[in-house]
Phi, psi and omega in degrees: 000139184247002185271059181247151177287149180225151180056044181273166176286160181300318182296324178291320178298316179297321179296321178294317178301316180296320179295317177298316180298318180297331178283346188231039175299136195279355183088191188223166177207161179262132178231153174296148183300331180294343181243017187269339185301135182088350180273167179261122184296139182238013180214159174279138178250123175246130184301120178279343179220169172277154170231124351296158180282351181205159172296133180211165184280136179276342185217164166289137181172220182226132180256144185197174173274129182299334178295345179284342189279146173280144188289331190232011180206164180298149182245125173277130179238136180281128179279117187244005180166191180211145179230113181264167174299129185141201183301141178289128181274157180282060181264147174227111187264120180265180178303138179074013180238162175209169175228149172287140184218148179249165181303130179084354180287147179288148182283127177293161176300138179095356179247152178213359186217151178233132166260124183293156189302324183289339180275331188256162174231139184244136178204121175049049175082006179239136176249127178263118182255125181291160176289159173095001177283127182285153176299132178083007182301137176056035175243132174262117186279146175305130174079005182288336173272308180222128173273141176304136181093354181287136173289120190257309186224155185236158177302143180092000175268135177287144179273092175291165175302323179294318180291323176296320175297322177299313181298318178296320179296333178278000178084014181276118186269336178213159184211150178276130180227161176294142175289134178288135180293143172279139187229128174256138180242126177237138162249153186234149171129133178294347183277352188276137179231142181288145177305139183098340180268154177291146178264136170262161178305131180094353181258154175227158179284148183277082180274337184293328181296312183289330174299309182293319180297319180292319177298320180292318179293326177296338174275004178087008182268167178237079186287158178248124180272126177260164176301154177300135178283131173282166178278057184222110184306321182294313179291325177297320181297320179297310182295312183292324178297320177298313181294323181296332181272351188240341187239156174287322184227137171239123176248123177247160180222118182096165174075024188236007179271220186235020179279174182297333182256014179264085190272345190298316178300322179293320180294321177294324177299316185286316191255351182209233184208138175260127179270321168202158177213123182081123180232143183283070177228159173221126355277170173107017184305323183283005185306143184230140173242128178209186179221147178207120181056233186268358188259144164275133178255124169245107186258111186262153176296164185275337175297133189300321179287329174297315179298317179297313183293318183288327175295313186295327187264326180248323181295312180294326178298319179295312182293319176302312184297321179293339175263009175073023181297127176245343180272117183295152173291157182301132176259122182249149172226148181213163177261137180298133179277345181211157178293158177211135176259120178257118189256004182234171186269342186285153169298137186239137169256095182271133174292147180195179182235130176274133176210174177229148178273185184295338179271357182092001179292132179281126183243146177247116184258112182295148177263122187292327180280094189247014176287150190286349177267353187271085183289331179303319182293325176291325178292328180276349181263170175222013181200157166259134177262125184267115179249123187298164179299150178104139178285140178190162172264126174264135178264156172301134182100345176296144182270131179228154172284145178227146177241099179297148172216000000 
């Protein structure tokens, strides 16, 4: 099919990516909580218990009834037992009595306040508690963190380590998550040689495959690296057709521009569908989104920085959407640390470095080496600085959007 938009703006391209992803949500599966971190939640979580589940001591010390204390002077309390973290013992603490208690231990019956060990003094079975301790001091009340029945998490939220720990603390042993999409990775070109092999004149090492594999693994995926595609349409058709029938997503790198050896657009027209081709961005203008058999195809340009930028801005959007992500990624803004002249009309993803000044102001330092083949500059950077469409001069201190990586 040839009725696809071309040379579209970035926002339109992103909208198309989101629409395609929504059509191809991967479904869900249940995983043990020990393997849930990094996955996308696919169910609503309601707290089955309270956190903490019982009143307990915040510190090591002595537990007693606050009503036993004298208002203006130290109070001697008879030590009648001890309660350590663990099962609640059958203790009953009466007026004028106390028990030794450790951090996290449940409060015995008859107690409601704790004096920390450093405040009290113990001698021959009597504990002297100073005046001025407030009722309920150093006690963690049942449910003060989470009340039972509280809605905790929603479908589409990523399970961070803290969220995974919360689920485990609630006693949840398994959870429904989005199935991770299967991803095949291809690089293209007769000039590519695998790292470790000798180079002949005109050849380059295949760095893009490992770049993409690392980016995908950083997203928690387990991509499959395929052999390099030769510049031969028939052999490309065989390899890509096999991947298209077996994977959810096929990501290619190179072969997507308008040269004599750029066969991917024509193959997608014949065997599948192109959703868009060419976006008004720099770097990465030739990026293509299409479909072939069961797979979504994201065809990235061959220049390494173009591949990096288009994956971070469109590839992650596709993979997030296929897993039903509803929680947006963090949006950052920073002030330019130096002026920058933008001489073209396309939206630009400029490499840069995020830093902060002595006042805590977040600064974006542009990288002067901005050509799309200059991977060293990307390796030395940690963010893309988003410069809007239109040529203009940016002054130091201007606010720009940044995408950390």
